[in-house]
N, C-alpha and C positions, 0 to 999 in steps of 0.2 A: 222517291218519284222516278228518278232515272230509270230503274227496272221495270216500272209499270209503263213507261213509255217506249221503252226498248221491247216490251212484250207485245206491244201494238204492232210491230213489225210481223209477228206470227199471226195474232188475231185479224188484221185487215185482211190479207189474202185468202184466210180460212173462210171469213164472213163472205166473200166474193163468190165462192162456190156453193155456199149453203142456201137452201131455198128461202127466198124474201116472201113469195105468195105462191098460192095454187090458184090457176085459173082455169076455167072451161067455158065453153059456149052453151052449153045446155046441161041440165041437172042429171040427165041420163048417162052422159059420158063421164069418164074419168076425169080429173082436174091434173093439168101438168104444171109441175113445178117449176117456177121461174127464179132463176140467181141472177145476181150482177152479170155475171159472165155469160150466162145464157139470153139474157136480154140483150147485152151487148152484142153478141153473135148475130141476133135476129135483126138487131138495128144495123148492123154493117151491110147487111143484105138488102134493106130498104130504105133506110134515111143515113147517110153518111154524115151529114151536120149534126144530126142528133145525137149519133154514136159518138162523134169526137165531144159534143159537150158532156155527155154522160161519164166518157172515158175521162175527161178533165176532172169531172166533179167526184166521182165514184173512185177512181182508182189513183190519178195523179195527185189532186190536191191533198187526200190525207196522208199520203207517203211521203209526199213533200213538206209537208206539217210538221210529221213524225220525226223525218230527218232532221229538219231544223230545229226543233225543239231539243233533240239529241245532241246536235252540235252545240248550241247554246248550254246546255245542261253539262258538257264536257269542255266548256270552254273553248271550243274550237271555232266558235262564230260569235260575233260580238253581241251583247245583249240588245243593242239599239236595233237588232234586224227581227226582235220579238213580236213587233205591232205587225209587220208583214208576214211572219210566219203564223200568228193569229189568224189572219184575213184568210188563210189557205183552210184552216179548220172550218170557218164560217162558211166557204164554198162548198165543202164537203157535205155540211148539213143542209144545203140546197137539194142534195139528191135524196135524201130522206124526204125531203117535204114533196119532192115530184112523187117518189113512190107512193106516199099516203095519199097524194093528190089523186092518183090513177085508181088507187083501191076505193076511195071515196065516190070517185066519178062512176067507176064500173058497178059499183053497188047501188048509187042513186039511180041511174038509168036502168037498171034491172036486166042490162044485157049480160047473161050468163052467170057465172058464179066466182067470187072470187074470196079467197081467205087468204088471211097473214100467215106466215109461217115463221119459225123461230130464227130464222137466218135474219130476219130484218130486224129482230130486237137484238141480235149480236152485232149486226152492221151499225145499229143505231147507238148501242152502248159504246162501241168502239169511239166512234165520233164524238159522243158526249165525253166521254174519258179524255179524250184529246183536248176537246175544249176546255174541261176544268183544268187538266193539268196544264194548259196554256196560261189559263186565268191565275192559277197559282203561282206559276213561274213569274207572270209579270208582276204580282206583288210582292214576291220574295226579294230580299236585300241580295244586290249582286254580291258575290262571294269572289274573293281572289282565288286564281288556280292554285292548287297546291304546289308548293316547292318541289322541284327536282332536283336531285343531287345523287 
């Protein structure tokens, strides 16, 4: 499990640059690919508060959760911190919810065209994997750190 968690340090940044969705105003024009990073770049220019919220949910929370879980798994952080670490994973899931809500609203209003892209599934898989790892870790019996000598 430690290695899966460590692999998230690679997959999260990769997922931030992959296309989450393709959106366009009119069917006649091409669709623009939107990633977490490109969406954040647009937000910083138009709505700083929302950009801060999305940055916290999409970038900071998942990485802090992964870091915290890694520290617990390698016995560098007390297991009593696990509930707080797991809350960070739930915050990251809020970002996926916001993206899904945006896609649903855009499709429902009929304003342009929105298609989900494979990066959304990668980003979601990273977050769900992190949530599952946190759940498994919270149910595991605490192990004493390996004796060093």
